[in-house]
C-alpha positions in Angstrom: -5.3 100.5 3.8 -6.3 97.5 6.0 -9.1 97.0 3.6 -6.2 97.0 0.5 -3.9 94.4 2.7 -6.2 92.2 3.4 -7.0 91.9 -0.1 -3.7 91.6 -1.0 -3.2 88.6 1.7 -6.4 86.7 0.5 -4.9 86.8 -3.2 -1.4 85.7 -1.9 -3.2 82.6 0.0 -4.9 81.6 -3.6 -1.1 82.4 -5.1 0.3 79.6 -2.5 -1.9 76.5 -3.6 0.5 76.5 -6.1 3.2 75.4 -4.1 1.8 72.7 -3.6 3.2 69.1 -5.2 0.2 67.5 -7.0 -0.1 65.0 -10.0 -0.8 66.4 -13.5 -4.8 66.1 -13.7 -5.3 67.7 -10.2 -2.5 70.0 -10.9 -4.7 71.4 -13.9 -7.5 71.9 -11.7 -5.3 73.7 -9.0 -4.5 76.2 -11.6 -7.7 76.9 -12.9 -8.7 77.4 -9.4 -6.2 80.0 -9.2 -7.0 81.6 -12.3 -10.8 81.7 -12.4 -11.3 81.7 -8.6 -8.5 84.7 -8.0 -9.7 86.3 -11.1 -13.1 86.4 -9.6 -11.6 87.7 -6.2 -9.1 90.2 -8.2 -12.3 91.9 -9.9 -14.1 92.2 -6.8 -11.0 93.6 -4.8 -11.4 96.1 -8.2 -14.9 97.1 -7.6 -14.5 97.2 -3.7 -10.9 99.3 -3.6 -10.7 101.4 -6.6 -13.4 104.1 -5.3 -11.1 104.2 -1.9 -7.8 104.8 -3.4 -7.6 108.5 -4.2 -6.0 109.6 -8.1 -2.6 110.8 -6.3 -2.2 108.3 -3.6 1.3 107.0 -3.6 0.9 105.0 -0.3 -1.5 103.3 -2.0 0.7 102.6 -4.9 3.8 101.4 -3.0 1.8 98.6 -1.2 0.1 97.3 -4.2 3.8 97.6 -5.7 5.0 95.4 -2.8 1.9 92.6 -2.8 2.6 92.5 -6.9 6.2 91.9 -6.2 5.0 89.3 -3.4 2.8 87.3 -5.9 5.4 87.5 -8.8 8.5 86.0 -6.4 5.6 83.4 -4.9 6.0 82.1 -8.6 8.9 82.4 -9.8 10.5 79.0 -8.3 8.0 77.4 -9.9 8.8 74.5 -13.6 6.1 75.5 -16.2 3.2 73.2 -16.0 0.7 74.7 -18.1 2.9 75.3 -21.3 6.8 74.5 -22.2 6.9 77.6 -24.6 9.9 78.9 -22.4 12.2 76.2 -23.1 11.9 77.3 -26.8 13.0 81.1 -26.0 15.8 79.1 -24.2 16.7 77.4 -27.1 16.7 80.4 -29.1 19.3 82.2 -27.2 21.5 79.2 -27.0 21.5 79.1 -31.0 21.9 82.6 -31.4 24.5 82.8 -28.6 26.5 80.1 -30.9 26.6 82.4 -33.7 23.7 80.6 -35.5 20.8 82.3 -37.1 17.7 81.1 -34.8 15.2 81.7 -37.9 17.4 79.3 -40.2 17.5 75.8 -38.6 14.7 73.8 -36.8 16.2 72.7 -33.5 16.2 69.1 -35.0 18.6 70.3 -37.7 21.4 67.9 -38.0 23.4 71.6 -37.4 22.1 72.1 -34.3 22.9 68.8 -32.9 26.1 70.0 -30.9 23.5 72.4 -28.7 21.0 69.6 -27.5 21.2 68.5 -24.2 18.2 66.8 -22.2 17.3 69.9 -19.6 16.3 72.3 -22.3 16.1 70.2 -26.2 13.7 67.3 -24.7 10.9 70.0 -23.4 10.9 72.2 -27.1 7.4 72.1 -28.6 7.3 71.4 -32.3 11.4 71.0 -32.8 10.3 70.7 -36.5 9.9 74.0 -37.0 12.4 77.1 -36.8 11.6 80.1 -34.1 8.4 82.3 -34.7 9.6 85.0 -32.6 10.5 88.4 -33.5 14.0 90.2 -33.2 13.6 92.1 -29.9 12.5 88.2 -28.1 15.5 86.8 -29.8 17.9 89.6 -28.2 16.1 89.0 -25.0 17.1 84.9 -25.4 20.4 85.7 -25.7 20.6 87.9 -23.4 18.9 85.4 -20.6 21.9 83.1 -22.4 24.5 85.3 -21.3 23.4 85.8 -17.5 23.0 81.8 -17.2 26.8 81.7 -18.5 28.1 84.5 -16.3 26.0 84.4 -13.4 26.0 80.3 -13.4 22.0 80.2 -13.2 20.3 77.1 -14.5 18.6 77.6 -18.1 15.1 78.7 -16.5 16.5 80.4 -13.8 18.3 83.0 -16.0 15.0 83.2 -18.5 12.8 83.7 -15.5 15.1 86.7 -14.2 15.3 88.5 -17.4 11.7 88.5 -18.3 11.2 89.5 -14.4 13.3 92.8 -14.7 11.7 93.6 -18.1 7.9 93.3 -16.7 8.7 94.8 -13.3 10.8 97.7 -14.6 7.6 98.3 -17.0 5.1 97.9 -14.5 7.3 100.4 -12.5 7.4 103.3 -15.1 3.5 102.2 -15.5 3.0 103.2 -12.0 4.7 106.8 -12.1 2.4 107.4 -15.3 -0.6 106.6 -13.1 0.5 108.7 -10.1 0.7 111.3 -13.0 -2.4 110.8 -14.5 -4.2 110.9 -11.2 -5.1 107.2 -11.8 -3.5 105.4 -8.4 -6.1 102.6 -8.4 -5.2 101.5 -12.2 -2.1 99.9 -10.8 -4.4 97.4 -8.9 -5.7 95.9 -12.2 -2.3 95.4 -13.7 0.2 94.4 -10.8 -2.4 92.0 -9.4 -3.7 90.1 -11.8 -3.8 86.4 -11.5 -3.5 85.9 -15.0 -0.5 88.3 -15.5 1.2 86.6 -12.5 0.5 83.1 -13.7 1.3 83.2 -17.4 4.6 85.2 -16.7 6.2 84.0 -13.8 5.1 80.2 -13.6 4.8 79.7 -16.9 7.6 82.4 -18.4 6.1 83.3 -21.5 8.1 85.8 -23.8 4.6 88.0 -23.3 6.4 88.9 -20.1 8.6 91.0 -21.7 6.3 92.4 -24.5 3.6 93.5 -21.9 5.9 95.0 -19.8 7.7 97.3 -22.4 4.1 98.1 -23.4 3.3 98.9 -19.6 6.6 101.0 -19.9 5.2 102.6 -23.0 1.6 103.5 -21.7 3.6 105.3 -18.1 6.0 106.9 -20.4 3.8 108.4 -22.5 1.8 109.5 -19.4 4.7 111.1 -18.1 5.0 113.1 -21.5 8.2 111.4 -22.4 6.9 110.5 -25.7 10.3 109.7 -27.4 10.7 107.1 -25.2 7.2 106.2 -25.1 7.7 105.4 -28.7 10.9 103.4 -28.2 9.5 101.0 -26.0 6.4 100.8 -27.9 8.1 99.5 -30.8 10.2 97.1 -28.6 6.7 95.8 -27.7 5.6 94.9 -31.1 9.1 93.3 -31.9 8.9 90.9 -28.9 5.4 89.4 -29.8 3.1 91.2 -32.7 0.1 91.1 -30.9 0.3 94.7 -29.8 0.9 95.7 -33.6 -2.6 97.6 -34.1 -2.2 99.8 -31.1 -0.1 101.6 -33.8 -3.3 102.3 -35.7 -4.9 103.6 -32.7 -2.1 105.7 -32.4 -1.8 106.9 -36.1 -5.7 107.6 -35.8 -4.9 110.5 -32.9 -3.0 113.1 -32.9 0.7 111.8 -32.1 3.5 113.6 -31.4 6.7 114.3 -33.7 9.0 112.9 -30.9 6.8 109.4 -30.2 7.5 109.1 -34.2 10.9 109.7 -34.2 11.5 107.3 -31.3 9.6 104.5 -32.4 11.3 104.5 -35.7 14.8 104.7 -34.3 14.0 101.7 -32.4 12.9 99.9 -35.5 15.7 100.6 -37.1 18.4 99.5 -34.2 16.1 96.6 -33.5 15.5 95.0 -37.1 18.6 95.9 -38.8 20.9 92.7 -37.3 18.3 90.8 -38.7 17.9 92.1 -41.7 18.7 89.3 -44.0 16.6 86.7 -42.0 13.6 88.9 -42.8 12.4 86.5 -45.3 12.6 83.6 -42.9 10.6 85.8 -40.4 7.4 86.1 -42.6 7.9 82.5 -43.4 7.2 81.7 -39.8 4.4 84.0 -38.9 2.5 82.5 -42.3 3.4 79.1 -40.7 2.1 79.8 -37.5 -1.2 81.5 -39.2 -2.2 78.6 -41.2 -1.3 76.0 -38.8 -2.7 77.1 -35.3 -6.2 77.9 -34.3 -7.2 77.5 -30.3 -9.9 79.1 -28.5 -11.0 81.2 -31.2 -14.6 81.7 -30.5 -15.9 85.0 -32.0 -13.9 84.0 -35.5 -15.5 80.7 -35.2 -18.9 82.0 -34.6 -18.6 84.7 -37.1 -17.6 81.5 -39.6 -14.2 84.3 -40.5 -12.7 81.0 -42.4 -15.7 80.6 -44.9 -16.2 84.1 -45.8 -13.5 84.2 -49.2 -14.8 80.7 -50.2 -18.6 81.7 -50.9 -18.2 83.6 -53.9 -16.1 80.5 -55.2 -18.7 77.9 -53.9 -21.9 80.3 -55.6 -20.0 80.4 -59.0 -19.4 76.5 -59.0 -23.6 76.1 -59.3 -23.4 73.0 -57.9 -20.4 71.7 -58.4 -19.6 71.3 -55.0 -21.7 69.6 -52.6 -21.0 71.9 -49.5 -19.6 75.0 -48.5 -16.1 74.7 -46.9 -13.3 76.6 -45.4 -11.2 78.4 -48.1 -7.2 77.7 -48.7 -4.7 78.8 -47.0 -4.8 82.1 -49.4 -8.8 82.3 -48.6 -8.5 81.8 -45.1 -5.8 84.2 -44.9 -7.8 87.2 -46.7 -10.9 86.5 -44.5 -8.9 86.5 -41.2 -7.3 89.9 -42.2 -10.7 91.5 -43.3 -12.0 90.7 -40.0 -9.6 91.6 -37.9 -9.4 95.0 -39.6 -13.1 95.6 -39.5 -13.0 94.7 -35.3 -10.1 96.9 -35.1 -12.1 99.8 -37.1 -14.9 99.0 -34.9 -12.7 99.2 -31.8 -11.4 102.6 -32.7 -14.7 103.7 -34.0 -15.7 103.5 -30.3 -12.7 105.1 -28.8 -13.6 108.0 -31.2 -16.7 108.4 -29.3 -14.3 109.8 -26.5 -11.9 111.7 -28.5 -8.9 109.8 -26.1 -5.8 107.9 -27.4 -6.2 105.2 -24.3 -10.1 104.4 -25.2 -9.0 103.7 -28.6 -6.2 101.7 -27.5 -8.3 99.2 -25.4 -10.8 98.7 -27.9 -9.1 98.4 -30.7 -7.0 95.9 -29.3 -9.3 94.4 -27.4 -12.1 93.8 -30.5 -9.0 92.7 -32.6 -7.8 90.1 -30.1 -11.3 88.6 -29.9 -11.9 87.4 -33.2 -8.6 86.1 -33.9 -8.8 82.0 -34.4 -6.0 81.7 -32.0 -6.4 83.0 -28.5 -4.1 81.1 -25.7 -4.9 82.6 -22.1 -1.5 84.8 -22.0 -2.8 86.5 -25.0 -5.2 88.6 -23.1 -2.3 89.8 -20.4 -1.5 92.2 -23.7 -5.1 94.2 -22.6 -4.0 94.9 -18.9 -1.6 97.8 -19.4 -4.3 99.6 -21.1 -7.0 98.5 -18.5 -5.1 99.8 -15.9 -5.9 103.5 -17.7 -9.3 102.6 -19.0 -11.0 99.6 -17.3 -13.7 98.0 -19.4 -15.8 95.5 -17.4 -15.9 93.2 -20.6 -12.2 93.0 -21.1 -11.6 92.3 -17.4 -13.9 89.7 -17.2 -12.3 88.3 -20.0 -9.0 88.1 -17.9 -10.9 85.7 -15.5 -12.6 83.4 -18.1 -9.2 82.7 -20.0 -8.3 80.1 -17.5 -11.1 78.4 -18.1 -9.6 77.2 -21.5 -6.6 75.4 -19.8 -9.8 72.8 -19.4 -8.2 71.4 -23.2 -5.5 70.0 -20.8 -7.5 67.0 -19.3 -7.3 65.5 -22.3 -4.2 66.4 -23.3 -2.6 64.9 -20.3 -4.6 61.7 -21.2 -3.1 61.7 -24.9 -5.4 63.7 -26.9 -5.7 67.8 -27.8 -9.5 68.1 -28.1 -11.0 71.3 -27.4 -14.6 71.7 -26.4 -16.1 74.5 -28.6 -19.6 74.1 -26.5 -17.7 74.6 -23.0 -15.8 77.5 -25.0 -18.7 79.0 -25.8 -20.2 79.3 -22.6 -17.1 80.5 -21.0 -16.9 83.6 -23.8 -20.4 84.2 -23.9 -20.7 86.5 -20.9 -17.5 88.1 -22.0 -19.1 88.9 -25.3 -22.5 89.9 -23.7 -20.8 92.6 -21.5 -18.1 93.7 -24.4 -21.0 94.3 -26.7 -23.5 96.1 -24.3 -20.0 98.3 -23.2 -19.8 98.6 -27.0 -23.3 100.1 -27.7 -23.5 102.3 -24.5 -20.2 103.8 -25.6 -21.5 104.0 -29.4 -24.8 105.6 -28.4 -22.8 108.1 -26.4 -20.5 109.3 -29.3 -23.5 110.1 -31.1 -25.2 112.4 -28.5 -21.7 113.5 -27.1 -22.3 112.5 -23.2 -19.3 110.1 -22.8 -16.1 111.6 -21.7 -12.7 109.9 -22.0 -11.2 108.9 -18.4 
């Protein structure tokens, strides 16, 4: 217990660096130190402490939870400095409260002029586009705005409080499920992650709610509350679509009828208020897929955007001087093929252990690795799964993800310039460890020596 407390104090000391007032460039250095240095400490603590925590040790889970809560409260009062995404979510809540469909108008539309202010509107990025966030995210934004008005909170404080209630509630359900499964040390993976604490409680990404609902779904699944687990999973998907591939993992295993029923009921309840907005939602998703790319190292290495244009290039018989990326349709088709292929490989690796949790973490992990856009907070979606099934390669990714904020050095100098070479160097160890674990599991699958946790 003393070692556990000492580890918590050390992590808190690193997180306290966030409270120092710094200029923009030193601020980036500070956050990269917290994310990479704190992440490395987190991995070290996992290695040292996990063997010392009995699977049903409630006292250790309480201590882990108390420190986890302390970490969150430490960063919660801060203004976001790594991302301005939270302001879009706050704006969406304001628009919805005014009785206007957030999917209909971009923030710059004349119809929304009465809603503008300096605090929120001026901080929204890509004001020329309507929202891209799914229905449950819109409900959360609206709830946050209602809290802001009824409790007299600032927009950001209300938003963070709303996210915190969902994320921490999910964390508590995950802790209960882990205790039931005899995996008490797994709570250390989730509750103490510097990446998660930073992205959710400093930057206030909507992913906090989505990951919180996913954590709740996993906890309820471990508690054998299948109906509620299915409902929470759908809420997670409809907060952000990142967890959607997990549906394939569930369907590839024997899934209870109660879980399917809960998922279907939640889908109907959450989607029906936005049924008329479905075409605009699809348009927004397509726009995001076509216009944004960041940190997709494996995506670039595999040349995914060139896959479908190769036949056209070959059939041109020299009329095209060089092979280039495909058009929007060709790139979309290549990305779909790559995503499905990596997801299938992940499910196949998990199949060797005949375990839903193994298929889930491998499936979602490999799916994320091949995406063209991988912001650091996307990696947090793996943490509830890694709490149940820890894999070294994906845990290492939660540390390496913080290094991608090096792009903010150029951004704060007036330009957004990715360093593809640096991104490759950072991700190479992650890819190597993931590949090693994958082939080890694959060989175990063939000889039947790998067992599920």
